[in-house]
C-alpha positions in Angstrom: 14.3 -5.9 2.0 11.6 -8.1 3.7 12.5 -11.7 4.6 10.3 -14.0 2.5 8.9 -17.1 4.1 7.2 -19.5 1.7 5.1 -22.4 3.1 5.0 -25.0 0.5 4.1 -28.7 -0.1 2.6 -30.1 -3.2 0.3 -32.4 -1.2 -2.9 -31.2 0.5 -3.8 -32.0 4.1 -0.3 -31.3 5.7 -1.6 -28.2 7.6 0.1 -25.5 5.5 -2.6 -22.9 6.1 -2.6 -23.5 9.8 1.1 -23.3 10.0 1.1 -20.1 7.8 -1.6 -18.3 9.9 0.2 -19.2 13.2 3.7 -18.3 12.1 2.4 -14.9 10.6 0.3 -13.9 13.6 3.1 -15.0 16.0 5.6 -12.7 14.2 3.0 -9.8 14.3 2.6 -10.4 18.1 6.4 -10.1 18.5 6.2 -6.7 17.0 7.2 -7.4 13.4 5.4 -5.9 10.4 4.1 -8.9 8.5 2.6 -9.2 5.0 0.8 -12.2 3.7 -0.2 -13.7 0.3 -2.3 -16.8 -0.6 -1.3 -18.4 -3.9 -4.1 -20.9 -3.9 -6.4 -18.9 -6.1 -9.2 -21.5 -6.1 -9.5 -22.9 -2.6 -8.0 -19.7 -0.8 -7.9 -21.4 2.7 -5.4 -18.9 4.1 -7.4 -16.1 2.5 -10.6 -17.3 4.2 -8.8 -17.7 7.5 -7.8 -14.0 7.3 -11.4 -13.0 6.4 -12.7 -15.0 9.4 -10.2 -13.1 11.7 -11.3 -9.7 10.5 -14.8 -10.6 10.8 -14.4 -11.9 14.4 -12.6 -8.7 15.5 -15.2 -6.6 13.9 -18.0 -8.5 15.5 -16.5 -8.4 19.0 -15.0 -5.0 18.6 -11.5 -6.1 19.5 -8.1 -5.6 18.0 -5.7 -8.6 17.5 -2.2 -8.6 16.1 -2.8 -9.4 12.4 -0.7 -9.7 9.2 -1.4 -7.4 6.4 -3.0 -9.6 3.8 -3.1 -8.8 0.1 -4.9 -10.5 -2.7 -2.8 -10.8 -5.9 -3.7 -7.9 -8.0 -5.3 -8.1 -11.5 -3.0 -7.2 -14.3 -3.9 -5.7 -17.7 -2.5 -8.3 -20.1 -1.7 -5.6 -22.7 0.8 -4.1 -20.2 2.9 -7.4 -20.1 6.3 -7.5 -21.9 6.8 -9.9 -24.8 6.9 -13.5 -23.3 6.1 -12.3 -19.7 3.8 -14.6 -17.7 0.8 -12.8 -16.2 1.1 -14.8 -12.9 4.8 -13.8 -12.6 3.8 -10.2 -12.8 0.9 -10.5 -10.4 3.2 -12.1 -7.8 5.9 -9.5 -8.4 3.6 -6.6 -8.0 2.2 -8.0 -4.7 5.5 -8.7 -3.2 7.0 -5.3 -4.2 4.0 -3.6 -2.5 4.5 -5.4 0.7 8.3 -5.2 0.7 8.1 -1.3 1.1 6.7 -1.7 4.7 7.1 -5.2 5.9 9.8 -7.1 7.8 8.5 -10.4 6.7 6.3 -11.6 3.9 4.7 -15.0 4.3 3.4 -16.7 1.2 1.1 -19.7 1.5 1.3 -22.0 -1.5 -1.3 -24.4 -2.9 -1.2 -28.1 -2.4 -0.3 -28.7 -6.1 2.3 -27.7 -8.6 1.4 -24.3 -10.2 3.4 -21.6 -12.0 2.8 -19.3 -9.0 4.1 -21.8 -6.4 7.1 -22.5 -8.6 8.1 -18.8 -8.8 7.3 -18.2 -5.1 9.8 -21.0 -4.1 12.6 -19.1 -6.0 11.8 -16.1 -3.9 11.9 -17.8 -0.5 14.6 -16.9 2.0 13.0 -19.5 4.3 11.1 -22.4 2.9 8.8 -24.2 5.3 7.4 -27.6 4.2 4.9 -29.1 6.7 4.4 -32.8 6.2 2.5 -35.6 8.0 4.4 -38.5 9.5 3.7 -41.0 6.8 5.4 -42.5 3.9 2.7 -41.1 1.7 3.9 -37.6 2.5 7.5 -38.7 2.6 7.1 -39.7 -1.0 6.8 -36.1 -1.9 10.4 -35.6 -0.8 12.0 -38.9 -1.9 11.2 -42.3 -3.4 11.7 -45.2 -0.9 12.4 -48.8 -1.8 9.3 -50.7 -0.5 11.3 -53.8 0.7 14.3 -52.2 2.3 12.9 -48.7 3.1 16.1 -47.2 1.7 15.9 -43.9 -0.1 16.2 -44.4 -3.9 16.4 -40.7 -4.8 14.7 -37.3 -4.6 11.0 -37.0 -5.7 9.2 -34.3 -7.7 8.9 -31.7 -5.0 12.6 -32.0 -4.0 13.5 -31.6 -7.6 11.4 -28.4 -7.8 13.1 -27.0 -4.7 16.5 -27.8 -6.3 15.5 -25.9 -9.5 14.4 -22.9 -7.3 17.8 -23.0 -5.5 19.5 -22.9 -8.9 17.5 -19.8 -10.0 18.4 -18.0 -6.7 22.0 -18.9 -7.2 22.0 -17.5 -10.7 20.4 -14.3 -9.5 23.1 -13.9 -6.9 20.7 -14.4 -4.0 21.6 -16.1 -0.7 20.7 -19.9 -0.4 17.3 -20.8 0.8 16.9 -22.1 4.3 14.6 -25.1 3.8 12.9 -26.4 7.0 10.8 -29.6 6.8 8.3 -29.4 9.7 6.9 -32.7 11.0 3.2 -31.8 11.4 0.0 -33.2 12.6 1.8 -35.8 14.7 -0.5 -38.5 16.4 0.1 -39.5 20.0 0.3 -43.2 19.0 2.3 -45.2 16.4 5.7 -44.5 18.0 7.5 -47.1 15.7 6.3 -45.3 12.6 7.4 -41.9 14.0 10.9 -43.3 14.7 11.2 -44.8 11.2 10.0 -41.6 9.5 12.4 -39.5 11.8 15.4 -41.6 10.8 14.5 -41.4 7.1 14.1 -37.6 7.3 17.4 -37.2 9.0 19.1 -39.3 6.4 17.5 -37.4 3.5 18.2 -34.0 5.1 21.9 -34.6 4.8 21.5 -35.7 1.2 19.4 -33.0 -0.2 20.0 -30.1 2.2 17.1 -29.2 4.5 16.6 -28.9 8.3 14.0 -30.9 10.3 11.9 -29.1 12.9 8.9 -30.0 15.0 5.3 -28.9 14.3 1.8 -29.3 15.7 0.2 -32.5 17.1 -3.1 -33.6 15.8 -5.5 -31.5 17.8 -9.1 -30.7 17.6 -8.5 -27.1 18.6 -7.2 -26.2 15.2 -10.6 -27.1 13.6 -12.3 -24.9 16.0 -10.0 -21.9 15.6 -10.4 -21.6 11.8 -14.1 -20.4 11.6 -13.2 -17.5 14.0 -10.0 -16.7 12.4 -8.0 -17.3 15.6 -4.7 -18.7 16.6 -3.4 -20.4 19.8 -1.9 -17.1 20.9 -5.3 -15.3 20.9 -7.1 -17.5 23.4 -6.1 -15.6 26.5 -7.0 -12.2 24.8 -10.6 -13.0 23.8 -11.9 -13.4 27.3 -13.4 -16.9 26.7 -12.9 -19.1 29.8 -11.9 -22.7 29.6 -9.8 -22.4 26.4 -6.5 -22.8 28.0 -6.7 -26.5 28.9 -3.7 -28.8 29.1 -3.9 -29.7 25.4 -4.1 -26.1 24.4 -1.1 -25.2 26.6 0.9 -28.0 25.0 -0.1 -26.8 21.5 1.1 -23.3 22.4 4.4 -24.8 23.4 4.6 -26.5 20.0 4.1 -23.2 18.3 6.9 -21.7 20.4 9.2 -24.4 19.4 8.3 -24.3 15.8 8.9 -20.6 15.5 12.2 -21.0 17.3 13.1 -23.8 14.9 12.7 -21.6 11.9 15.6 -19.4 13.1 14.3 -16.2 11.5 16.6 -13.2 11.5 15.9 -10.7 14.3 13.2 -12.8 15.9 13.3 -13.5 19.6 10.4 -15.8 20.7 9.0 -14.4 23.9 5.5 -15.7 23.9 
């Protein structure tokens, strides 16, 4: 069966789609067959990223390693079983279709709580949660006492992940490997980074996730999206001047992030 990677966080702006695209294409470059789904049926940022990639390749007549992207299929509601949710069926059909040929299936979730996102989390073999280094984002994982900065208890998203873990356990599936990725890190505010890092390490022990590094806050990511490109494509497209020091550093961040996910059968060689 395909290894399912779910990229989820119920808050927008954490860089989920950027992380999703880079992880999916990195795995494709490493020779793995990768399927991809976007569960944000309204905004469709990841789907648009994929469309931009296909358009760029067609316009420039080039071929780049690319995940196999599927939209969720439409379902005839009359074919549903009694009490069956149409979104459950749409997701199940899409995953089943990709599992036949893929080593990995990456599912990009919306920045909100939806039925699709909830079900996807129960399917995750690896759950990747990008978050910015701020207590606004940290509040999604746990409530913090404003005076002492001590953790009071888990928040809504952590509780949802716990429920997904319970469903997996009841189904006899292996436990989800939950990885919280510190993403969009700024170059300044080192004191805040230290405080958030310490809080994450404390919370990780209490609710069961691993902490990994993500991307810094870089302009290059805003420039890559309209062309559907990733950091690993820059050397292939023949555009000089792309691999400056900042972009080389970002590529190293991607390498460390993919290594940190510890995906089965993946040897990071880029």
